[in-house]
C-alpha positions as semicolon CSV with decimal commas, in nm:
position;residue;x (nm);y (nm);z (nm)
1;X;-12,721;-27,479;2,533
2;X;-12,402;-27,529;2,731
3;X;-12,269;-27,782;2,478
4;X;-12,280;-27,532;2,193
5;X;-11,930;-27,382;2,239
6;X;-11,770;-27,728;2,251
7;X;-11,948;-27,832;1,931
8;X;-11,834;-27,516;1,755
9;X;-11,480;-27,567;1,883
10;X;-11,485;-27,927;1,758
11;X;-11,597;-27,815;1,413
12;X;-11,333;-27,544;1,411
13;X;-11,064;-27,792;1,513
14;X;-11,170;-28,038;1,241
15;X;-11,167;-27,779;0,965
16;X;-10,839;-27,636;1,090
17;X;-10,682;-27,982;1,092
18;X;-10,789;-28,043;0,731
19;X;-10,640;-27,712;0,621
20;X;-10,319;-27,777;0,814
21;X;-10,281;-28,127;0,667
22;X;-10,314;-27,990;0,314
23;X;-10,057;-27,718;0,371
24;X;-9,811;-27,901;0,595
25;X;-9,842;-28,269;0,504
26;X;-9,797;-28,577;0,719
27;X;-9,499;-28,435;0,907
28;X;-9,666;-28,100;0,970
29;X;-9,697;-28,134;1,347
30;X;-9,329;-28,214;1,385
31;X;-9,231;-27,932;1,151
32;X;-9,450;-27,684;1,337
33;X;-9,299;-27,783;1,671
34;X;-8,947;-27,754;1,535
35;X;-9,012;-27,417;1,372
36;X;-9,186;-27,252;1,665
37;X;-9,050;-27,428;1,973
38;X;-8,681;-27,478;1,899
39;X;-8,469;-27,243;2,111
40;X;-8,234;-27,000;1,947
41;X;-8,220;-26,662;1,774
42;X;-8,451;-26,592;1,481
43;X;-8,399;-26,385;1,170
44;X;-8,704;-26,175;1,259
45;X;-8,869;-26,072;1,589
46;X;-9,222;-26,194;1,660
47;X;-9,376;-25,854;1,592
48;X;-9,196;-25,804;1,259
49;X;-9,407;-25,710;0,958
50;X;-9,300;-26,029;0,778
51;X;-9,434;-26,239;1,066
52;X;-9,768;-26,058;1,066
53;X;-9,815;-26,101;0,693
54;X;-9,695;-26,460;0,665
55;X;-9,910;-26,575;0,958
56;X;-10,233;-26,450;0,804
57;X;-10,495;-26,638;0,602
58;X;-10,467;-26,376;0,327
59;X;-10,157;-26,571;0,218
60;X;-10,389;-26,821;0,049
61;X;-10,501;-26,548;-0,188
62;X;-10,152;-26,402;-0,220
63;X;-10,006;-26,740;-0,309
64;X;-10,243;-26,787;-0,602
65;X;-10,172;-26,435;-0,726
66;X;-9,797;-26,492;-0,695
67;X;-9,804;-26,807;-0,904
68;X;-10,006;-26,638;-1,177
69;X;-9,786;-26,329;-1,184
70;X;-9,458;-26,521;-1,177
71;X;-9,566;-26,736;-1,472
72;X;-9,544;-26,434;-1,704
73;X;-9,164;-26,445;-1,701
74;X;-9,075;-26,695;-1,977
75;X;-8,752;-26,807;-1,812
76;X;-8,915;-26,868;-1,474
77;X;-9,203;-27,047;-1,643
78;X;-8,967;-27,265;-1,846
79;X;-8,800;-27,373;-1,524
80;X;-9,137;-27,467;-1,380
81;X;-9,253;-27,655;-1,687
82;X;-8,929;-27,848;-1,736
83;X;-8,824;-27,918;-1,377
84;X;-9,112;-27,867;-1,136
85;X;-9,361;-28,129;-1,020
86;X;-9,643;-27,878;-0,999
87;X;-9,873;-28,101;-1,207
88;X;-9,769;-28,442;-1,081
89;X;-9,720;-28,349;-0,715
90;X;-9,881;-28,010;-0,648
91;X;-9,952;-28,082;-0,281
92;X;-9,597;-28,197;-0,214
93;X;-9,467;-27,883;-0,381
94;X;-9,703;-27,669;-0,176
95;X;-9,589;-27,836;0,145
96;X;-9,220;-27,783;0,066
97;X;-9,275;-27,419;-0,018
98;X;-9,491;-27,375;0,292
99;X;-9,223;-27,519;0,517
100;X;-8,952;-27,304;0,358
101;X;-9,147;-26,983;0,412
102;X;-9,239;-27,080;0,766
103;X;-8,883;-27,177;0,855
104;X;-8,724;-26,859;0,720
105;X;-8,992;-26,640;0,877
106;X;-9,045;-26,803;1,218
107;X;-8,773;-27,066;1,264
108;X;-8,434;-27,040;1,426
109;X;-8,156;-26,872;1,232
110;X;-7,975;-27,206;1,208
111;X;-8,280;-27,378;1,061
112;X;-8,340;-27,088;0,822
113;X;-7,983;-27,107;0,698
114;X;-8,016;-27,482;0,639
115;X;-8,343;-27,431;0,450
116;X;-8,180;-27,168;0,229
117;X;-7,880;-27,394;0,163
118;X;-8,113;-27,676;0,053
119;X;-8,300;-27,453;-0,190
120;X;-7,979;-27,306;-0,330
121;X;-7,859;-27,662;-0,388
122;X;-8,172;-27,737;-0,590
123;X;-8,140;-27,412;-0,783
124;X;-7,786;-27,502;-0,894
125;X;-7,925;-27,812;-1,068
126;X;-8,217;-27,637;-1,240
127;X;-8,104;-27,508;-1,576
128;X;-8,206;-27,553;-1,936
129;X;-8,316;-27,387;-2,255
130;X;-8,658;-27,242;-2,338
131;X;-8,852;-27,354;-2,645
132;X;-8,723;-27,037;-2,811
133;X;-8,360;-27,130;-2,747
134;X;-8,289;-26,897;-2,453
135;X;-8,082;-27,054;-2,175
136;X;-8,194;-27,012;-1,814
137;X;-8,073;-27,107;-1,468
138;X;-8,271;-27,100;-1,146
139;X;-7,967;-26,959;-0,970
140;X;-7,962;-26,651;-1,196
141;X;-7,970;-26,354;-0,952
142;X;-8,192;-26,148;-1,181
143;X;-8,443;-26,429;-1,223
144;X;-8,446;-26,482;-0,847
145;X;-8,510;-26,111;-0,807
146;X;-8,818;-26,139;-1,031
147;X;-8,954;-26,441;-0,845
148;X;-8,906;-26,260;-0,516
149;X;-9,055;-25,929;-0,631
150;X;-9,368;-26,095;-0,770
151;X;-9,408;-26,298;-0,450
152;X;-9,353;-26,008;-0,210
153;X;-9,589;-25,784;-0,404
154;X;-9,856;-26,054;-0,408
155;X;-9,837;-26,131;-0,037
156;X;-9,838;-25,763;0,053
157;X;-10,127;-25,685;-0,184
158;X;-10,333;-25,975;-0,047
159;X;-10,269;-25,873;0,313
160;X;-10,370;-25,514;0,245
161;X;-10,698;-25,633;0,093
162;X;-10,783;-25,937;0,308
163;X;-10,550;-25,936;0,609
164;X;-10,663;-25,915;0,970
165;X;-10,485;-25,589;1,050
166;X;-10,340;-25,275;0,904
167;X;-9,990;-25,203;0,777
168;X;-9,884;-24,841;0,765
169;X;-9,620;-24,720;0,521
170;X;-9,334;-24,797;0,759
171;X;-9,471;-25,150;0,810
172;X;-9,501;-25,206;0,436
173;X;-9,148;-25,086;0,375
174;X;-9,026;-25,309;0,658
175;X;-9,204;-25,608;0,505
176;X;-9,039;-25,550;0,168
177;X;-8,696;-25,508;0,329
178;X;-8,737;-25,818;0,546
179;X;-8,841;-26,037;0,253
180;X;-8,545;-25,897;0,060
181;X;-8,315;-26,041;0,328
182;X;-8,450;-26,389;0,250
183;X;-8,433;-26,334;-0,127
184;X;-8,072;-26,222;-0,110
185;X;-7,983;-26,518;0,110
186;X;-8,115;-26,731;-0,179
187;X;-7,890;-26,548;-0,424
188;X;-8,098;-26,257;-0,553
189;X;-7,907;-25,932;-0,600
190;X;-8,052;-25,583;-0,564
191;X;-8,390;-25,685;-0,425
192;X;-8,618;-25,393;-0,339
193;X;-8,613;-25,258;0,015
194;X;-8,920;-25,034;0,010
195;X;-9,270;-25,054;-0,131
196;X;-9,193;-24,781;-0,382
197;X;-8,880;-24,959;-0,502
198;X;-9,077;-25,283;-0,527
199;X;-9,322;-25,114;-0,762
200;X;-9,040;-24,966;-0,969
201;X;-8,870;-25,303;-1,007
202;X;-9,192;-25,475;-1,111
203;X;-9,245;-25,207;-1,375
204;X;-8,886;-25,257;-1,489
205;X;-8,949;-25,626;-1,551
206;X;-9,250;-25,568;-1,775
207;X;-9,054;-25,566;-2,105
208;X;-8,932;-25,919;-2,017
209;X;-9,279;-26,056;-1,945
210;X;-9,501;-26,216;-2,204
211;X;-9,780;-26,457;-2,267
212;X;-9,658;-26,808;-2,346
213;X;-9,844;-27,137;-2,394
214;X;-9,673;-27,264;-2,078
215;X;-9,792;-26,965;-1,874
216;X;-10,150;-26,996;-2,002
217;X;-10,149;-27,369;-1,930
218;X;-10,022;-27,305;-1,578
219;X;-10,296;-27,047;-1,519
220;X;-10,562;-27,294;-1,635
221;X;-10,420;-27,561;-1,407
222;X;-10,407;-27,329;-1,105
223;X;-10,754;-27,187;-1,154
224;X;-10,952;-27,469;-1,315
225;X;-10,774;-27,802;-1,287
226;X;-10,598;-27,804;-0,950
227;X;-10,648;-28,145;-0,782
228;X;-10,877;-28,014;-0,508
229;X;-11,128;-28,248;-0,339
230;X;-11,483;-28,189;-0,457
231;X;-11,598;-28,092;-0,107
232;X;-11,364;-27,795;-0,090
233;X;-11,365;-27,695;-0,456
234;X;-11,614;-27,410;-0,393
235;X;-11,379;-27,269;-0,127
236;X;-11,081;-27,298;-0,361
237;X;-11,284;-27,132;-0,633
238;X;-11,347;-26,830;-0,410
239;X;-10,979;-26,807;-0,321
240;X;-10,885;-26,830;-0,688
241;X;-11,136;-26,559;-0,781
242;X;-10,996;-26,336;-0,507
243;X;-10,643;-26,399;-0,636
244;X;-10,740;-26,313;-0,993
245;X;-10,920;-26,003;-0,865
246;X;-10,589;-25,872;-0,727
247;X;-10,398;-25,922;-1,051
248;X;-10,293;-25,602;-1,233
249;X;-10,513;-25,520;-1,529
250;X;-10,226;-25,554;-1,776
251;X;-10,177;-25,922;-1,680
252;X;-10,531;-26,033;-1,760
253;X;-10,521;-26,084;-2,137
254;X;-10,172;-26,246;-2,151
255;X;-10,297;-26,514;-1,909
256;X;-10,652;-26,515;-2,050
257;X;-10,792;-26,406;-1,715
258;X;-11,129;-26,231;-1,687
259;X;-11,148;-25,863;-1,606
260;X;-11,477;-25,775;-1,435
261;X;-11,406;-25,458;-1,233
262;X;-11,755;-25,410;-1,090
263;X;-11,791;-25,773;-0,982
264;X;-11,435;-25,776;-0,845
265;X;-11,497;-25,463;-0,639
266;X;-11,819;-25,601;-0,490
267;X;-11,900;-25,972;-0,507
268;X;-11,546;-26,106;-0,538
269;X;-11,413;-25,878;-0,266
270;X;-11,692;-25,974;-0,026
271;X;-11,641;-26,343;-0,100
272;X;-11,266;-26,311;-0,051
273;X;-11,314;-26,139;0,282
274;X;-11,560;-26,406;0,393
275;X;-11,341;-26,700;0,295
276;X;-11,019;-26,563;0,445
277;X;-11,208;-26,478;0,764
278;X;-11,343;-26,833;0,771
279;X;-10,998;-26,985;0,725
280;X;-10,858;-26,754;0,991
281;X;-11,135;-26,863;1,231
282;X;-11,072;-27,232;1,161
283;X;-10,694;-27,215;1,200
284;X;-10,684;-27,001;1,513
285;X;-10,738;-27,135;1,863
286;X;-11,038;-26,967;2,033
287;X;-10,823;-26,798;2,296
288;X;-10,595;-26,657;2,025
289;X;-10,860;-26,542;1,781
290;X;-10,754;-26,208;1,629
291;X;-10,985;-25,932;1,519
292;X;-11,138;-26,002;1,180
293;X;-11,181;-25,644;1,073
294;X;-11,102;-25,581;0,707
295;X;-10,758;-25,435;0,652
296;X;-10,893;-25,103;0,526
297;X;-11,063;-25,034;0,859
298;X;-10,889;-24,934;1,182
299;X;-10,765;-25,219;1,398
300;X;-10,531;-25,199;1,693
301;X;-10,527;-25,573;1,761
302;X;-10,231;-25,761;1,613
303;X;-10,273;-26,087;1,425
304;X;-10,173;-26,364;1,666
305;X;-9,997;-26,678;1,555
306;X;-10,262;-26,919;1,424
307;X;-10,246;-27,264;1,577
308;X;-10,363;-27,461;1,274
309;X;-10,076;-27,391;1,037
310;X;-9,699;-27,396;1,013
311;X;-9,695;-27,021;1,062
312;X;-9,805;-26,893;0,726
313;X;-10,024;-26,986;0,435
314;X;-9,899;-27,127;0,104
315;X;-9,733;-26,896;-0,134
316;X;-9,577;-26,920;-0,475
317;X;-9,219;-26,987;-0,565
318;X;-9,211;-27,129;-0,916
319;X;-8,845;-27,221;-0,911
320;X;-8,860;-27,577;-0,773
321;X;-8,787;-27,612;-0,403
C-alpha cells in the first residue's frame, strides 16, 4: 500500500519524459535549464497571461489548430511546401518551434532577442513563387501578421476550452497584446492588441484564404499521416480531433475536415479534456500539480510551470524556423 504513490510517480515521470523528449529533443534538458534558470530580465513576468497559456497542455490542441488554420493562406502554405521540412523532419521542426516559443515567453530578454534574430535571418532567405505565379516572402509583414493572428487565436481558443484555469477579458486582451510584442519583433506590422481586434483581423484575412491542394495535403499529413509511434497514435488522434473540433465552421470544407457539431460538443470535448488533463498530470511534478478544472468552471488556482516541458507545448508556425 505504501509503495503505491512511488509507482504512480514513476509512471508519471516516465510518461512525462517521453512527452518532453518528443517536444524538446535530445538537448531539451539543457535548453530548459537555460530558458528557466539563466539570470536576467525577461520580456514577460511569471504571472503574465502569455506565460499561463504557453505553459499549459492545451497548447497541444492549439498547435494542431494553428497549423490547420494557417495552411489556408496560399502564400504561407507555399512557403511551407517549398521550404519547410515538415514532412521530412516534422519532429525537428516541432522542437525548433517549441524552443522558440519557450525562449521568447520564459527566457531572458537577451536569449529572446537572439532567438528572434535567428528566425528573422531564416525568413529573409525564404521567398519564392506560388504555383499560380504569385511571389511571396516569409519576411512580408502582412504574411507574418496572418501567421501570428492564426497562432494567437488558436492558442487562446484552446486554452479557453481545455486550459487549467480561467482567463477573464482583461487576461485575454493581455495575452493578445503580449503575443503581438513577439510578432512585431519578428517583423509583423499592426498585429492585434485585443481579443476583439484579433477577431476583426482574422475576418479581414478571409478574402485571401482559400483551399489549395497544398493545404489539403498538409491537413491530411497533420491529421492522418503524422509519423507518430503506434503506441501513442490513439492519444495523437484525440488531440487531432480536439484541434479539428475548435476550427471555425467555415474552414471545414476548404480543408475537407468533418463537421459533427453534436459529437464535437460531447464526445470530442470530453476526450479533449481527458487527454489534456492526462498530459498535464504527466508533465507536472506532484508538488506543483495545478487544478485540473475545466476552463469554463471557476478556478482560483494558477497553472504552475510544468516540469516535464520546455515551458509550453508545441504550436504552429508554418514559416520555417
